[in-house]
C-alpha positions in Angstrom: 89.8 97.3 186.1 86.6 96.9 184.2 87.4 100.2 182.4 90.9 99.0 181.6 89.7 95.8 180.0 87.1 97.7 178.1 89.8 100.0 176.6 91.9 97.0 175.8 89.2 95.3 173.9 88.5 98.4 172.0 92.1 98.6 170.9 92.2 94.9 169.9 88.9 95.1 167.9 90.1 98.3 166.3 93.4 96.7 165.3 91.6 93.7 163.9 89.3 96.0 161.8 92.2 98.0 160.6 93.9 94.8 159.5 90.9 93.7 157.6 90.6 97.1 155.9 94.3 97.7 155.0 95.2 94.2 153.8 92.5 93.9 151.2 93.4 97.4 149.9 97.0 96.4 149.6 96.0 93.1 148.0 93.8 94.9 145.5 96.6 97.3 144.6 99.1 94.5 144.1 96.5 92.6 142.0 95.9 95.6 139.8 99.6 96.0 139.2 99.9 92.4 138.2 96.9 92.8 135.8 98.5 95.8 134.2 101.8 94.0 133.8 100.1 90.9 132.2 98.1 93.2 129.9 101.3 94.9 128.7 103.0 91.6 128.1 99.9 90.4 126.2 100.1 93.4 123.9 103.8 92.8 123.3 103.2 89.1 122.5 100.4 90.1 120.1 102.8 92.5 118.2 105.4 89.7 118.0 102.7 87.3 116.6 101.8 89.9 113.9 105.4 90.3 113.0 105.9 86.6 112.7 102.8 86.3 110.6 104.1 88.9 108.2 107.5 87.2 108.0 105.7 83.9 107.4 103.8 85.4 104.5 107.0 86.8 103.0 108.8 83.5 103.3 105.9 81.7 101.7 105.9 84.1 98.7 109.7 83.6 98.3 109.4 79.8 98.6 106.7 79.9 96.0 108.9 81.8 93.6 111.8 79.4 94.3 109.6 76.4 93.7 108.5 77.9 90.3 112.1 78.3 89.3 112.9 74.7 90.4 109.8 73.4 88.5 111.0 75.4 85.4 114.5 73.9 85.6 113.3 70.4 86.5 113.1 69.1 82.8 116.7 70.1 82.4 117.8 68.3 85.5 115.8 65.2 84.5 117.9 64.9 81.3 120.7 62.5 81.1 124.3 63.8 81.1 124.5 63.4 77.3 121.1 65.1 76.8 122.1 67.9 79.2 125.3 68.5 77.4 123.4 68.6 74.1 121.0 71.2 75.4 123.8 73.3 76.8 125.5 73.1 73.4 122.3 74.3 71.6 121.8 77.1 74.1 125.4 78.3 73.5 124.9 78.1 69.7 121.8 80.2 69.9 123.6 82.8 72.1 126.6 82.9 69.8 124.3 83.4 66.8 122.4 86.3 68.5 125.7 87.9 69.5 127.0 87.6 65.9 123.8 89.1 64.5 124.0 92.0 67.0 127.7 92.7 66.0 126.9 92.5 62.3 124.0 94.9 62.8 126.2 97.3 64.8 128.9 97.1 62.1 126.4 97.8 59.3 125.1 100.8 61.2 128.6 102.1 61.8 129.5 101.7 58.1 126.3 103.5 57.0 127.1 106.3 59.4 130.6 106.6 58.0 129.4 106.7 54.5 126.9 109.4 55.3 129.6 111.4 57.0 131.9 111.0 54.0 129.2 112.2 51.6 128.5 115.2 53.9 125.7 117.3 52.5 126.0 116.0 49.0 123.4 113.3 49.6 121.6 113.8 46.3 118.3 114.5 48.1 116.0 116.6 45.8 113.4 119.3 46.5 110.8 117.0 45.0 111.6 114.2 47.5 111.3 116.6 50.5 108.0 117.9 49.2 106.4 114.5 48.4 107.8 112.2 51.2 109.1 114.6 53.9 108.9 112.1 56.7 111.5 109.8 54.9 114.1 112.6 55.0 113.6 114.3 58.4 117.1 114.6 60.0 118.9 113.8 56.8 121.6 116.1 55.4 120.8 118.0 52.2 122.2 120.8 50.0 120.4 123.3 47.9 121.3 126.5 45.9 118.9 129.2 44.9 117.7 132.8 45.0 116.6 134.5 48.3 112.9 135.6 47.9 112.3 136.8 51.5 114.3 137.5 54.6 112.8 137.4 58.1 115.3 138.5 60.8 114.6 137.6 64.4 116.5 137.5 67.8 119.7 135.6 67.0 117.9 133.7 64.2 117.0 134.3 60.6 114.5 132.7 58.2 114.7 132.8 54.5 112.4 131.8 51.7 114.7 130.3 49.1 113.6 129.7 45.5 115.6 126.5 44.8 117.5 126.7 41.5 115.8 130.2 41.2 112.5 128.5 40.5 109.6 130.2 42.3 107.6 127.0 42.2 110.1 125.3 44.5 110.2 127.4 47.6 112.2 126.2 50.6 112.0 127.7 54.1 115.4 128.0 55.6 116.2 128.7 59.3 119.7 129.4 60.6 121.5 130.9 63.6 123.1 134.3 62.9 126.3 132.9 64.3 127.1 130.8 61.2 127.7 133.9 59.0 129.2 137.3 59.5 127.3 138.8 56.6 123.6 139.6 56.4 121.7 137.9 53.7 119.5 140.0 51.5 116.7 139.4 49.0 117.9 138.4 45.6 121.1 137.0 47.0 122.2 133.7 45.3 123.3 131.3 48.0 124.0 127.6 48.7 122.6 126.3 52.0 123.6 123.0 53.7 121.8 121.5 56.6 119.2 119.1 58.0 115.7 118.5 56.6 113.0 119.3 59.2 109.9 118.1 57.4 107.2 120.5 56.2 106.0 123.8 57.5 102.6 125.5 56.9 102.0 129.3 56.9 99.3 131.7 55.7 99.7 133.5 52.4 98.8 137.2 51.9 95.5 136.0 50.4 94.7 134.1 53.6 95.2 130.6 52.3 97.5 127.9 53.8 100.8 127.2 52.1 102.9 124.1 53.0 106.6 123.9 51.9 109.7 121.9 52.9 111.7 123.3 55.7 115.4 123.0 56.6 117.7 123.9 59.5 120.9 125.2 58.0 124.4 124.8 59.4 126.4 126.4 56.6 125.8 129.1 54.0 127.9 129.9 50.9 127.5 133.0 48.7 127.7 132.7 45.0 
């Protein structure tokens, strides 16, 4: 009997110890899970706060811009009905004047272009003008006749040195695409060239010095 009670007490005490060991372990595990959950929620809330702060900054910037526009328009809204109507009338008059000036300028440009097209290459531009003030005539149409002094043939393109009016003191460098003529141009040919002024060009002479002459991109060539 004594042995029976002894075994019984051992079991009871063992059970109690087991309870005291297992329950805290379970409690600690549950507590850790709860801590992890709260930590995760905290991070989520922090992200939401940052997002809201960014949106707040954006809204504040937009509100500031709107306020500036309101402040700018305030003098107009403070005007009386009569004054406001007068200001609107002035604004419309200024706008109409600007539109009229724009149309007049466009019309003048159009007429100028039409006149230039009518004249074609007979613009009256002289060799002397191209030599003295070349920048004033870049892109302008011109027409010259003269004697071919030199021919330089290239790939699909040819260059000529042309003595305008057969005067060797007025040399013009002419460049043209071989497609504009079916005949080769030779030295001593007398021709008329029509094209666009391209400013000045500088090259070295046979003596080693620099020579600067007017240049021209030719669109049409006529033989004489």
